[in-house]
PLY file of the C-alpha trace (Angstrom):
ply
format ascii 1.0
element vertex 315
property float x
property float y
property float z
element edge 314
property int vertex1
property int vertex2
end_header
-24.15 11.28 7.24
-23.70 7.68 8.13
-24.16 6.51 4.96
-21.15 9.35 3.68
-19.24 7.78 6.69
-19.65 4.18 4.70
-18.38 5.58 1.93
-15.53 7.38 3.24
-14.45 3.96 4.89
-14.64 2.59 1.26
-12.21 5.45 0.58
-9.85 4.50 3.33
-9.94 0.30 1.75
-9.06 1.64 -1.38
-6.35 3.20 -0.22
-5.05 0.18 1.40
-5.91 -1.70 -1.67
-3.59 1.06 -3.63
-0.72 0.66 -0.85
-0.71 -2.96 -1.02
-0.95 -3.66 -5.01
1.78 -0.88 -6.07
4.82 -2.01 -3.22
3.65 -5.81 -5.32
4.11 -4.44 -8.31
7.19 -2.49 -7.12
9.08 -5.98 -6.49
8.37 -7.35 -9.61
10.55 -4.48 -11.18
13.19 -5.07 -8.80
13.31 -8.77 -9.32
13.73 -8.57 -13.03
16.19 -5.89 -13.09
17.76 -8.59 -10.40
17.55 -10.95 -13.72
18.79 -8.57 -15.82
21.91 -8.24 -13.99
22.17 -12.01 -13.66
22.00 -12.39 -17.08
24.59 -9.82 -17.73
26.99 -11.65 -15.17
26.79 -14.86 -17.21
27.43 -13.84 -20.55
30.73 -12.04 -19.17
31.49 -14.67 -17.20
31.03 -17.51 -19.81
33.25 -15.49 -22.09
36.04 -15.58 -19.92
35.37 -18.88 -19.16
35.97 -19.97 -22.64
38.57 -17.55 -23.58
40.17 -19.54 -20.49
39.80 -23.00 -21.74
41.46 -21.69 -25.24
44.34 -20.36 -23.05
44.69 -23.82 -20.82
44.57 -25.69 -24.15
47.43 -23.51 -25.73
49.23 -23.94 -22.37
49.11 -20.21 -21.18
47.05 -20.94 -17.81
46.66 -23.63 -15.10
43.54 -26.01 -14.88
42.80 -24.28 -11.67
41.93 -21.25 -13.24
39.33 -22.37 -15.09
37.67 -24.55 -12.81
37.46 -21.25 -10.34
35.72 -19.91 -13.42
33.79 -22.68 -13.75
32.21 -22.77 -10.51
31.65 -19.16 -10.70
29.33 -19.54 -13.82
27.32 -22.61 -12.17
26.94 -20.39 -9.19
25.12 -17.33 -10.96
23.67 -19.73 -13.20
21.62 -20.85 -10.01
21.23 -17.58 -8.56
19.60 -17.00 -12.67
17.24 -19.54 -12.39
16.05 -19.56 -8.88
15.24 -15.57 -9.78
12.46 -16.63 -11.84
11.01 -18.14 -9.40
10.66 -14.91 -7.64
9.37 -13.33 -9.74
6.76 -15.85 -10.22
6.27 -15.70 -5.98
6.22 -11.97 -6.92
3.62 -12.00 -9.96
1.20 -14.21 -7.68
1.16 -11.73 -5.17
0.63 -8.50 -7.58
-2.08 -11.08 -8.93
-3.68 -11.94 -5.45
-3.84 -8.04 -3.93
-5.31 -7.34 -7.43
-8.23 -10.03 -7.36
-6.93 -10.98 -10.92
-6.90 -14.82 -11.69
-3.72 -16.62 -10.31
-4.20 -19.09 -12.81
-4.11 -16.29 -15.76
-0.48 -14.91 -16.92
-0.14 -11.19 -16.53
2.61 -9.16 -17.84
4.61 -6.16 -16.26
5.77 -3.65 -19.37
7.08 -0.90 -17.62
10.82 0.01 -17.41
11.95 0.34 -13.88
14.52 3.07 -14.81
11.76 5.52 -16.15
10.27 5.33 -12.42
14.22 5.72 -11.06
14.61 8.52 -13.62
11.54 10.32 -12.46
12.22 9.65 -9.27
15.43 10.97 -8.78
14.83 13.99 -9.89
11.46 14.74 -7.86
12.78 17.51 -4.93
11.79 17.46 -1.49
10.42 19.67 0.42
10.52 19.04 3.99
9.25 22.30 5.13
6.03 21.99 2.74
2.63 22.21 4.65
0.37 19.19 4.84
-2.95 18.87 3.35
-4.63 16.25 5.61
-7.88 16.34 3.03
-5.56 14.32 1.08
-5.65 11.52 3.44
-9.00 8.82 3.28
-8.91 8.44 7.00
-8.63 12.31 7.94
-12.17 12.82 6.14
-13.97 9.71 7.87
-12.51 11.29 11.03
-14.31 14.15 10.19
-17.49 12.87 8.94
-17.90 10.99 12.45
-17.39 13.86 13.76
-20.34 15.48 12.51
-22.45 12.65 12.92
-21.45 12.79 17.20
-23.07 16.51 16.45
-25.83 15.19 15.17
-26.40 12.73 17.73
-26.25 15.43 20.39
-28.42 17.36 18.73
-30.78 14.48 18.47
-30.38 13.72 22.26
-31.35 17.26 22.98
-34.22 17.71 21.39
-35.99 14.47 23.49
-36.46 17.17 25.92
-39.53 18.57 23.49
-43.30 17.53 24.48
-44.00 14.70 22.10
-47.88 15.31 20.33
-49.39 12.75 19.22
-52.67 12.43 17.37
-54.89 9.93 15.85
-58.20 9.66 13.69
-60.17 5.88 13.79
-63.33 5.04 11.31
-65.25 2.19 11.01
-68.61 0.67 10.46
-70.16 -2.54 12.31
-73.18 -5.17 11.23
-75.28 -5.75 14.53
-78.38 -7.54 13.01
-80.53 -10.91 14.74
-80.28 -12.20 11.29
-77.36 -11.13 9.45
-79.24 -11.67 6.04
-82.13 -10.09 6.77
-82.41 -6.14 5.11
-85.22 -4.98 6.85
-82.95 -5.08 10.21
-80.89 -2.34 11.35
-77.98 -2.39 8.88
-74.15 -0.82 8.89
-73.78 1.52 12.08
-70.86 4.08 11.40
-68.38 4.30 14.32
-65.84 7.47 14.28
-62.86 8.36 17.01
-60.40 10.91 17.29
-57.66 11.68 19.79
-54.86 14.44 20.51
-52.38 13.37 23.26
-49.49 16.17 24.70
-46.94 14.09 26.26
-44.52 16.61 28.32
-41.24 14.98 29.61
-40.77 15.77 33.16
-38.62 13.29 35.10
-36.46 10.39 33.80
-34.16 10.19 36.63
-31.08 12.28 34.77
-31.28 9.52 32.31
-31.30 11.63 28.99
-28.71 13.60 30.85
-26.44 10.91 31.00
-27.13 10.10 27.35
-25.97 13.72 26.28
-23.16 13.51 28.57
-21.85 10.24 27.26
-22.29 11.83 23.14
-20.87 15.05 24.10
-17.62 13.15 25.47
-17.33 10.96 22.69
-17.19 13.64 20.54
-14.51 15.50 22.55
-13.01 11.99 21.95
-13.29 12.16 17.69
-11.79 16.24 18.48
-8.86 14.35 20.02
-8.42 11.51 17.25
-8.67 14.12 14.74
-5.80 16.08 16.17
-3.77 13.21 16.93
-4.02 11.77 13.46
-2.51 15.23 12.20
0.03 14.94 14.65
1.07 11.39 13.49
0.62 11.83 9.56
2.72 14.79 10.03
5.51 12.67 11.79
4.33 9.97 9.12
5.33 12.21 6.15
8.83 14.05 7.94
9.85 10.73 8.25
9.14 9.38 4.71
10.52 12.47 3.32
13.68 11.79 4.85
13.69 8.06 4.30
12.90 9.00 0.53
15.93 11.72 0.13
18.36 9.11 2.08
17.22 6.91 -0.51
17.88 8.89 -3.19
21.53 10.05 -2.36
22.18 6.16 -1.16
21.51 4.82 -4.87
23.28 7.66 -6.27
26.34 6.14 -3.70
25.67 3.07 -5.03
25.65 3.36 -8.61
28.98 5.54 -8.56
30.52 2.26 -6.73
29.05 -0.09 -9.25
30.33 1.28 -12.33
33.72 1.34 -10.55
33.43 -1.77 -9.17
32.47 -2.61 -13.05
35.33 -1.28 -14.06
38.43 -2.95 -11.85
36.72 -6.16 -12.39
37.00 -5.61 -16.45
40.98 -4.22 -15.93
41.22 -7.60 -13.66
40.12 -9.56 -16.54
42.25 -8.28 -19.01
45.25 -8.70 -16.64
44.30 -12.41 -16.23
43.91 -12.83 -20.04
47.21 -11.23 -20.71
49.20 -13.18 -17.95
49.74 -10.55 -15.54
47.27 -11.27 -12.91
45.88 -14.26 -11.19
42.02 -16.22 -11.09
42.41 -15.27 -7.39
42.39 -11.44 -8.44
39.42 -12.03 -11.24
37.58 -14.30 -8.09
37.95 -11.42 -5.58
36.73 -8.84 -8.38
33.78 -10.48 -9.28
32.72 -11.30 -5.65
33.06 -7.52 -4.60
31.02 -6.87 -8.16
28.08 -9.15 -7.38
28.29 -7.67 -4.02
27.86 -3.60 -5.25
25.59 -5.53 -7.68
23.15 -6.47 -4.55
23.85 -3.28 -2.74
22.37 -1.05 -5.90
19.36 -3.82 -6.11
18.62 -3.24 -2.31
19.01 0.61 -2.95
16.44 0.40 -5.92
13.92 -1.04 -4.06
14.52 1.13 -0.86
14.03 4.12 -3.11
10.98 2.89 -5.00
9.32 1.91 -1.66
10.09 4.81 0.09
8.88 7.15 -2.81
5.70 4.57 -2.07
5.99 5.08 1.53
6.18 8.99 1.09
2.71 9.47 -1.61
1.10 6.87 0.99
1.50 9.30 3.81
0.94 12.55 1.97
-2.62 10.96 0.35
-1.35 11.26 -2.97
-1.07 7.45 -4.51
0 1
1 2
2 3
3 4
4 5
5 6
6 7
7 8
8 9
9 10
10 11
11 12
12 13
13 14
14 15
15 16
16 17
17 18
18 19
19 20
20 21
21 22
22 23
23 24
24 25
25 26
26 27
27 28
28 29
29 30
30 31
31 32
32 33
33 34
34 35
35 36
36 37
37 38
38 39
39 40
40 41
41 42
42 43
43 44
44 45
45 46
46 47
47 48
48 49
49 50
50 51
51 52
52 53
53 54
54 55
55 56
56 57
57 58
58 59
59 60
60 61
61 62
62 63
63 64
64 65
65 66
66 67
67 68
68 69
69 70
70 71
71 72
72 73
73 74
74 75
75 76
76 77
77 78
78 79
79 80
80 81
81 82
82 83
83 84
84 85
85 86
86 87
87 88
88 89
89 90
90 91
91 92
92 93
93 94
94 95
95 96
96 97
97 98
98 99
99 100
100 101
101 102
102 103
103 104
104 105
105 106
106 107
107 108
108 109
109 110
110 111
111 112
112 113
113 114
114 115
115 116
116 117
117 118
118 119
119 120
120 121
121 122
122 123
123 124
124 125
125 126
126 127
127 128
128 129
129 130
130 131
131 132
132 133
133 134
134 135
135 136
136 137
137 138
138 139
139 140
140 141
141 142
142 143
143 144
144 145
145 146
146 147
147 148
148 149
149 150
150 151
151 152
152 153
153 154
154 155
155 156
156 157
157 158
158 159
159 160
160 161
161 162
162 163
163 164
164 165
165 166
166 167
167 168
168 169
169 170
170 171
171 172
172 173
173 174
174 175
175 176
176 177
177 178
178 179
179 180
180 181
181 182
182 183
183 184
184 185
185 186
186 187
187 188
188 189
189 190
190 191
191 192
192 193
193 194
194 195
195 196
196 197
197 198
198 199
199 200
200 201
201 202
202 203
203 204
204 205
205 206
206 207
207 208
208 209
209 210
210 211
211 212
212 213
213 214
214 215
215 216
216 217
217 218
218 219
219 220
220 221
221 222
222 223
223 224
224 225
225 226
226 227
227 228
228 229
229 230
230 231
231 232
232 233
233 234
234 235
235 236
236 237
237 238
238 239
239 240
240 241
241 242
242 243
243 244
244 245
245 246
246 247
247 248
248 249
249 250
250 251
251 252
252 253
253 254
254 255
255 256
256 257
257 258
258 259
259 260
260 261
261 262
262 263
263 264
264 265
265 266
266 267
267 268
268 269
269 270
270 271
271 272
272 273
273 274
274 275
275 276
276 277
277 278
278 279
279 280
280 281
281 282
282 283
283 284
284 285
285 286
286 287
287 288
288 289
289 290
290 291
291 292
292 293
293 294
294 295
295 296
296 297
297 298
298 299
299 300
300 301
301 302
302 303
303 304
304 305
305 306
306 307
307 308
308 309
309 310
310 311
311 312
312 313
313 314
């Protein structure tokens, strides 16, 4: 039983490692998605800057408008360069959680959109029953409970009589002259004993041990009930967070699409000379804000899904 308990402890540790590896992996996917968005922004602003310079040289635009676009481009480029460092840090964290050599490269090939699409269609039943056996900690508690029962049985059997038996057979050489074969040689000796030890009174020492073991068993039973209550709360909270994260991502996606449309229309007005660079800058800042909120919503959804899997013991 103790050997099995040790195996359950290993299962708990493996579940913890899976959680850490999964979250580290998600961070890389989020960082790469952020890099793709920044790359798209650089391409759009670079094109706008190129057209603005051409318009300035033709006398249809002021230098101030060109400068504003130039500053915007430089700021996005700085963010783009920094995101590579973030990706490198998150990869190192993943390697560390995996016990993977830090000096070796690691490639992430999965597409974050595939994960998001699978996650978004997953339904959440707030009233579904929970299988506590999926949690490694639960099996560990039950194993400890069995050990406590066995310990009580062991202590109670201490009141039983103890029977001992022993046997001894040997030979001894008894001579005045060790090398005189005419004298008496080897003399065999044999003995046997049987004893019965009946416990009568030990100052209630064993009774106290049994009582302590029974209290430990009661504590384990309470621990099991408390674990069930804690897991139920954890699962319910994780389901609510997951459902809210899905709704938030839908809202952030819609907002991002709207801001992209506004930004495109503002650029068109600016190119046609009926809009100002200030309007472009404002639309640009609102777009960047919507993009940041979208990235955060992606992260919250993936992490909330991971937390739900951890709570259910299905990770």
